[in-house]
C-alpha positions as CSV (number, residue, x, y, z in Angstrom):
1,M,18.7,27.4,26.5
2,G,20.2,24.5,24.6
3,Q,17.0,22.6,24.9
4,H,14.9,25.6,23.7
5,L,17.2,25.9,20.6
6,H,16.9,22.2,19.9
7,E,13.0,22.3,20.1
8,N,12.9,25.3,17.8
9,F,15.2,23.6,15.3
10,N,13.0,20.4,15.4
11,A,9.8,22.5,14.9
12,R,11.4,24.3,12.0
13,E,12.6,21.1,10.3
14,E,9.1,19.5,10.8
15,W,7.5,22.6,9.2
16,K,9.9,22.4,6.2
17,A,9.2,18.7,5.8
18,A,5.5,19.3,5.9
19,R,5.7,22.1,3.4
20,L,7.8,20.0,1.0
21,T,5.2,17.3,1.2
22,E,2.5,19.8,0.4
23,I,4.5,21.1,-2.6
24,E,5.1,17.6,-3.9
25,F,1.4,16.8,-3.6
26,E,0.5,20.0,-5.5
27,E,3.0,19.2,-8.3
28,M,1.7,15.6,-8.6
29,A,-1.9,16.9,-8.9
30,R,-0.8,19.5,-11.5
31,A,0.8,16.8,-13.6
32,L,-2.2,14.5,-13.2
33,K,-4.6,17.3,-14.3
34,A,-2.4,18.0,-17.4
35,V,-2.5,14.3,-18.5
36,A,-6.3,14.1,-17.8
37,K,-6.9,17.2,-19.8
38,A,-4.7,16.0,-22.7
39,H,-6.9,12.9,-22.9
40,D,-10.3,14.7,-22.4
41,R,-10.7,13.0,-19.0
42,S,-12.4,14.5,-15.9
43,C,-9.8,16.1,-13.8
44,D,-12.1,15.8,-10.8
45,D,-12.3,12.0,-11.0
46,V,-8.5,11.7,-11.3
47,I,-7.8,14.1,-8.4
48,D,-10.4,12.5,-6.2
49,T,-8.9,9.1,-6.8
50,F,-5.4,10.5,-6.1
51,A,-6.5,12.1,-2.9
52,R,-8.4,9.0,-1.7
53,E,-6.3,6.1,-3.0
54,G,-2.9,7.5,-4.0
55,L,-0.9,8.1,-7.1
56,A,-0.9,4.5,-8.4
57,A,-4.7,4.4,-8.4
58,A,-5.0,7.7,-10.2
59,L,-2.5,6.5,-12.9
60,N,-4.4,3.2,-13.2
61,L,-7.6,5.2,-13.7
62,L,-6.0,7.1,-16.5
63,A,-4.3,4.1,-18.0
64,A,-7.5,2.0,-17.9
65,S,-9.2,4.3,-20.3
66,D,-6.3,5.8,-22.3
67,G,-3.6,3.1,-22.2
68,A,-0.3,2.8,-20.4
69,A,1.1,5.8,-22.3
70,T,-0.7,8.1,-19.9
71,T,1.6,6.9,-17.1
72,A,4.7,7.7,-19.2
73,E,3.2,11.2,-19.9
74,Y,2.7,11.8,-16.1
75,Y,6.4,10.9,-15.4
76,H,7.6,13.0,-18.3
77,L,5.7,16.0,-16.8
78,R,7.1,15.3,-13.4
79,A,10.7,15.2,-14.7
80,P,12.7,18.3,-14.0
81,S,13.0,19.0,-17.8
82,G,9.3,18.3,-18.3
83,H,8.2,21.7,-17.0
């Protein structure tokens, strides 16, 4: 019985970790979209780059056309008080 409880605990913890990762990805995408919209950029391009290459590449895409301030805007939106 102890082994069964241990397996259930591990499965539950793995599910929670996966869900938190999913939520974090959604929040990152939301912030990227907000910055892209604020600078009249295509959200699709930014999100595609984020999904394929990661956050740094998406921020670099925004910064390449709109300057480094877009990276600061992203982090401001991601800050707990930025909501």
